[in-house]
C-alpha positions as CSV (number, residue, x, y, z in Angstrom):
1,M,0.0,0.0,0.0
2,A,2.8,2.4,1.0
3,H,4.7,1.6,-2.3
4,S,1.5,2.2,-4.3
5,F,1.0,5.6,-2.6
6,A,4.7,6.5,-3.2
7,R,4.4,5.6,-6.9
8,R,1.2,7.7,-7.2
9,S,3.0,10.7,-5.5
10,L,6.0,10.4,-7.9
11,A,3.7,10.2,-10.9
12,L,1.8,13.3,-9.7
13,A,5.0,15.1,-9.1
14,A,6.2,14.3,-12.6
15,V,3.0,15.5,-14.1
16,A,3.3,18.7,-12.1
17,L,6.9,19.2,-13.3
18,L,5.8,18.7,-16.9
19,G,3.0,21.2,-16.4
20,F,5.4,23.8,-14.9
21,A,7.9,23.1,-17.8
22,S,5.1,23.7,-20.3
23,I,4.1,26.9,-18.6
24,G,7.7,28.0,-18.6
25,A,8.0,27.2,-22.3
26,Q,4.9,29.2,-23.1
27,A,6.2,32.1,-21.1
28,Q,9.4,32.0,-23.2
29,A,7.4,31.9,-26.5
30,P,8.1,35.2,-28.4
31,I,5.3,37.8,-28.9
32,V,4.4,37.7,-32.6
33,I,3.7,40.9,-34.5
34,K,2.2,40.4,-37.9
35,F,3.3,43.3,-40.2
36,S,1.2,43.3,-43.3
37,H,1.6,45.6,-46.3
38,V,0.6,45.8,-50.0
39,V,3.8,46.5,-51.9
40,A,6.9,44.5,-52.9
41,P,9.7,43.7,-50.5
42,D,12.2,45.7,-52.6
43,T,10.4,49.0,-52.3
44,P,11.3,51.7,-49.7
45,K,8.3,50.5,-47.5
46,G,9.2,46.9,-48.1
47,K,12.8,47.4,-47.1
48,G,11.7,49.6,-44.1
49,A,9.6,46.7,-42.8
50,L,12.4,44.3,-43.1
51,R,14.8,46.6,-41.3
52,F,12.3,47.1,-38.5
53,K,12.0,43.3,-38.2
54,E,15.8,42.9,-38.0
55,L,16.2,45.7,-35.4
56,A,13.1,44.7,-33.3
57,E,14.1,41.1,-33.0
58,Q,17.7,42.0,-32.2
59,R,16.9,44.6,-29.6
60,T,14.3,42.6,-27.8
61,G,16.6,39.6,-27.6
62,G,14.2,37.5,-29.6
63,R,11.3,38.2,-27.2
64,V,9.4,39.7,-30.1
65,K,9.1,38.1,-33.5
66,I,8.1,40.2,-36.5
67,E,6.4,38.4,-39.4
68,V,6.3,40.5,-42.5
69,Y,3.7,39.8,-45.2
70,P,4.3,41.9,-48.3
71,N,2.4,42.2,-51.6
72,S,-1.1,41.9,-50.1
73,Q,-0.4,38.3,-49.0
74,L,-2.7,38.7,-46.0
75,Y,-5.0,41.6,-46.9
76,K,-5.8,43.9,-49.8
77,D,-6.0,47.7,-49.4
78,K,-9.6,47.9,-48.3
79,E,-9.3,44.9,-45.9
80,E,-6.2,45.7,-44.0
81,L,-7.3,48.5,-41.7
82,E,-10.4,46.5,-40.6
83,A,-8.1,43.5,-39.9
84,L,-5.9,45.8,-37.8
85,Q,-8.9,47.0,-35.8
86,L,-10.1,43.5,-35.2
87,G,-6.6,42.4,-34.1
88,S,-6.2,39.9,-36.9
89,V,-2.9,41.7,-37.7
90,Q,-0.9,43.9,-35.4
91,M,1.0,46.3,-37.7
92,L,0.4,48.0,-41.0
93,A,2.0,50.7,-43.1
94,P,-1.0,51.9,-45.3
95,S,-0.7,55.0,-47.5
96,L,-2.1,58.1,-45.9
97,S,-5.1,58.1,-48.2
98,K,-6.4,55.0,-46.5
99,F,-7.4,56.9,-43.3
100,G,-10.0,59.0,-45.0
101,P,-12.4,56.1,-45.7
102,L,-11.8,55.0,-42.1
103,G,-13.4,58.3,-40.9
104,V,-10.3,60.5,-40.3
105,K,-10.8,62.7,-43.4
106,E,-8.2,65.1,-42.4
107,Y,-5.5,62.7,-43.7
108,E,-6.6,63.5,-47.2
109,V,-4.8,66.8,-46.9
110,F,-1.8,64.8,-48.1
111,D,-3.6,64.1,-51.4
112,L,-4.0,67.7,-52.3
113,P,-2.2,68.2,-55.7
114,F,1.0,70.1,-55.7
115,I,0.8,70.9,-52.0
116,F,4.4,69.7,-51.3
117,K,7.1,71.4,-53.4
118,D,9.7,68.9,-52.1
119,T,10.5,66.2,-49.5
120,E,11.5,68.8,-47.0
121,A,8.1,70.5,-47.2
122,F,6.4,67.1,-46.7
123,R,8.6,66.2,-43.7
124,A,7.9,69.6,-42.1
125,V,4.3,68.6,-42.0
126,T,4.6,65.0,-40.8
127,D,7.4,65.7,-38.3
128,G,5.6,68.6,-36.7
129,P,2.3,69.4,-34.9
130,V,0.2,68.5,-37.9
131,G,1.6,65.0,-38.1
132,A,1.3,64.4,-34.3
133,G,-2.3,65.8,-34.3
134,L,-3.3,63.4,-37.0
135,F,-1.9,60.4,-35.1
136,K,-3.9,61.5,-32.1
137,K,-7.1,61.3,-34.2
138,L,-6.5,57.6,-34.9
139,E,-6.7,56.6,-31.3
140,S,-10.5,56.7,-31.2
141,K,-10.4,54.1,-34.0
142,G,-8.3,51.7,-31.9
143,I,-5.1,52.6,-33.8
144,T,-1.8,53.9,-32.5
145,G,0.5,55.8,-35.0
146,L,4.2,55.1,-34.7
147,A,5.9,56.7,-37.7
148,Y,5.5,58.3,-41.1
149,W,7.4,56.7,-44.0
150,D,8.0,58.6,-47.1
151,N,8.0,57.4,-50.7
152,G,8.4,60.7,-52.6
153,A,6.7,62.3,-55.5
154,T,4.1,60.6,-57.6
155,H,3.8,60.8,-61.4
156,M,1.3,59.9,-64.0
157,T,1.4,56.9,-66.3
158,A,-0.9,56.0,-69.2
159,N,-1.3,54.2,-72.5
160,K,-1.0,57.5,-74.3
161,P,1.1,60.7,-73.7
162,L,-0.2,62.9,-70.9
163,K,1.2,66.4,-71.5
164,S,-1.6,68.9,-71.4
165,V,-4.8,68.8,-69.2
166,A,-6.8,68.0,-72.4
167,D,-5.0,64.7,-72.7
168,F,-6.7,63.4,-69.6
169,K,-10.2,63.8,-71.0
170,G,-12.2,60.5,-70.7
171,M,-9.1,58.5,-69.4
172,K,-10.0,55.9,-66.8
173,M,-7.4,56.5,-64.1
174,R,-6.8,54.2,-61.1
175,I,-6.8,55.9,-57.8
176,Q,-6.7,55.0,-54.1
177,S,-9.9,55.4,-52.2
178,S,-9.7,59.2,-51.6
179,K,-12.3,61.8,-52.3
180,V,-9.5,64.3,-52.9
181,L,-7.9,62.0,-55.5
182,D,-11.3,61.5,-57.0
183,A,-11.8,65.3,-57.3
184,Q,-8.2,65.6,-58.7
185,M,-8.9,63.3,-61.6
186,R,-12.3,64.8,-62.4
187,A,-10.7,68.3,-62.4
188,L,-8.4,67.0,-65.2
189,G,-11.3,65.5,-67.1
190,A,-10.4,61.9,-66.3
191,I,-12.7,59.2,-64.9
192,P,-11.3,58.0,-61.5
193,Q,-11.5,54.3,-60.7
194,V,-10.9,53.1,-57.2
195,M,-8.9,49.8,-57.3
196,A,-6.8,47.6,-55.0
197,F,-3.1,48.0,-55.7
198,S,-2.7,44.3,-56.1
199,E,-5.2,44.3,-59.0
200,L,-3.6,47.2,-60.9
201,Y,-1.2,45.4,-63.2
202,Q,-3.9,43.1,-64.6
203,A,-6.4,46.0,-64.9
204,L,-3.9,48.0,-66.9
205,Q,-2.9,45.0,-69.0
206,T,-6.6,44.3,-70.0
207,G,-7.6,47.9,-70.4
208,V,-10.0,48.0,-67.4
209,V,-8.1,51.2,-66.6
210,D,-6.0,53.4,-68.9
211,G,-3.5,54.8,-66.4
212,T,-2.5,55.5,-62.8
213,E,-0.3,57.6,-60.6
214,S,2.5,56.4,-58.3
215,T,6.2,56.6,-57.5
216,P,8.9,55.2,-59.8
217,S,9.7,52.5,-57.2
218,N,6.2,51.2,-57.2
219,I,5.8,51.6,-61.0
220,Y,8.9,49.5,-61.4
221,T,8.5,46.8,-58.7
222,Q,4.8,46.2,-59.7
223,K,5.9,46.0,-63.4
224,V,3.4,48.8,-64.2
225,F,5.9,50.1,-66.8
226,E,5.4,46.9,-68.8
227,V,1.8,47.7,-69.5
228,Q,2.0,51.5,-69.7
229,K,3.6,53.1,-72.8
230,N,3.9,56.6,-71.3
231,M,5.0,58.2,-68.0
232,T,4.9,61.9,-67.3
233,L,7.2,63.2,-64.5
234,S,4.5,65.5,-63.1
235,G,5.5,65.3,-59.4
236,H,1.9,66.4,-58.7
237,G,1.5,64.3,-55.6
238,H,3.4,62.8,-52.7
239,L,3.1,59.2,-51.6
240,A,3.7,58.3,-48.0
241,Y,2.7,55.8,-45.3
242,A,1.8,55.7,-41.6
243,V,3.2,52.8,-39.7
244,V,0.3,51.9,-37.3
245,V,-0.4,49.3,-34.7
246,N,-3.5,47.9,-33.0
247,K,-3.8,50.2,-29.9
248,K,-5.0,47.5,-27.5
249,F,-2.2,45.2,-28.5
250,W,0.4,48.0,-28.2
251,D,-0.8,49.3,-24.9
252,G,-0.7,45.7,-23.5
253,L,3.0,45.2,-24.2
254,P,5.4,45.4,-21.3
255,A,6.8,49.0,-21.1
256,E,10.4,47.8,-21.6
257,L,9.5,45.9,-24.8
258,R,7.4,48.8,-26.1
259,S,10.4,51.1,-25.5
260,Q,12.7,48.8,-27.4
261,L,10.3,48.5,-30.3
262,E,9.8,52.3,-30.5
263,G,13.6,52.7,-30.7
264,A,13.7,50.1,-33.5
265,M,10.9,51.9,-35.3
266,R,12.7,55.3,-35.1
267,D,15.9,53.8,-36.7
268,A,13.9,51.9,-39.3
269,T,12.1,55.1,-40.2
270,T,15.3,57.0,-40.6
271,Y,16.5,54.2,-42.9
272,A,13.3,53.9,-44.9
273,N,13.1,57.7,-45.5
274,A,16.8,57.9,-46.4
275,I,16.5,55.3,-49.1
276,A,13.3,56.6,-50.7
277,A,15.0,59.1,-53.0
278,T,17.7,56.7,-54.1
279,E,15.3,53.9,-54.7
280,N,13.0,56.0,-56.8
281,A,16.0,57.4,-58.9
282,T,17.3,53.8,-59.4
283,A,13.8,52.6,-60.4
284,L,13.4,55.4,-62.9
285,D,16.7,54.5,-64.5
286,K,15.6,50.9,-64.8
287,I,12.3,51.9,-66.4
288,K,14.2,53.9,-68.9
289,A,16.6,51.1,-69.6
290,A,13.7,48.6,-70.2
291,G,12.7,50.7,-73.2
292,K,9.0,49.9,-72.9
293,T,7.9,53.3,-71.6
294,T,8.4,56.8,-73.0
295,I,9.2,59.1,-70.2
296,Y,8.2,62.8,-70.6
297,T,9.3,65.7,-68.5
298,P,6.7,68.5,-68.7
299,T,7.7,72.1,-69.3
300,A,7.2,74.8,-66.7
301,V,4.3,76.1,-68.9
302,E,2.6,72.7,-68.9
303,I,3.0,72.2,-65.2
304,N,1.5,75.6,-64.6
305,E,-1.5,74.6,-66.7
306,W,-1.9,71.4,-64.5
307,K,-1.6,73.6,-61.4
308,K,-4.4,76.0,-62.6
309,A,-6.6,73.0,-63.2
310,L,-5.8,71.2,-59.9
311,V,-5.2,73.8,-57.2
312,P,-8.9,74.7,-57.1
313,V,-9.4,71.2,-55.7
314,H,-7.9,72.5,-52.4
315,K,-10.7,75.0,-52.0
316,D,-13.3,72.4,-53.0
317,M,-12.1,70.0,-50.4
318,E,-12.2,72.4,-47.4
319,S,-15.6,71.0,-46.3
320,R,-14.2,67.5,-46.3
321,V,-10.6,67.8,-45.1
322,G,-11.2,70.8,-42.9
323,K,-10.3,74.4,-43.6
324,Q,-8.0,74.7,-40.6
325,M,-6.2,71.5,-41.5
326,I,-5.4,72.9,-44.9
327,V,-4.3,76.2,-43.5
328,D,-2.0,74.5,-41.0
329,T,-0.6,72.3,-43.7
330,Y,0.0,75.2,-46.0
331,K,1.9,77.0,-43.2
332,A,4.1,74.0,-42.3
333,A,4.8,73.1,-46.0
334,G,5.4,76.7,-47.0
335,F,2.8,76.3,-49.8
336,V,1.7,79.5,-51.6
337,V,-1.4,79.4,-53.8
338,P,-0.2,80.1,-57.4
339,K,-1.6,83.2,-59.0
């Protein structure tokens, strides 16, 4: 009887030890952050995401694991923010236009044509009170903003030359879901078509849309140049992203880990922003070298014609974006309404 009791005690002790070992193993399991985005890994955003993964895993000593999913592998444009809010994914880097349909319409100020004369003007907005105030507006949506990543000036591509405003008449142009971009294309006489980025190549190839706007790095990595005969270096827009996380998830992280991740994000942001200009210049060279696309640089007179057609969109969008938001952005960017 005593032997039987001893055996049972040993067995129970062994089970208990296994249980504690299991709990210990679970405690040591890394926290997984799924980082989803819609562009190729070899774009400024794609490379920024990979740099963040490298720095975050290194600085947390492996306590955090970053799983990067590029090229809409998990979610398309319209789906990803909802997935973030639901906690199905923890981190995204959507273009700034995506926050308008979410209900933070002020973000569409970044879509106003010709509002940023250069990268410095753009950074003056994102790195200052305007950028911080916009991140604050995301919190009520269950989202925390971490950083702004730049991708530079956007240009027009099409299956015919786009030199004057008249050339846009009746053209079906793909845009992101933004009322400002919709108004921009209509001001040019084009027909805006909202479409997921992952569907763009096929839509251009089959003639569902005639053209689009984007940065050289995206035009090259998504092979848009293969199905667009013409590209106009208009520099009318500026493409950028906000790296955001699910607020509940972020707030629930241990303070020490959150601090390490914030440091990794700061350094990844410096890297991503630094390579944007180089990546776009390299991509433009590669598009030229491919010989499939005629690249046109508009004259000052032609650009002025575009501005006359497009800058009135700023006034038209005051009721949506907010007059004060536009005023504050003008001031930070040094924008002067052309005469």
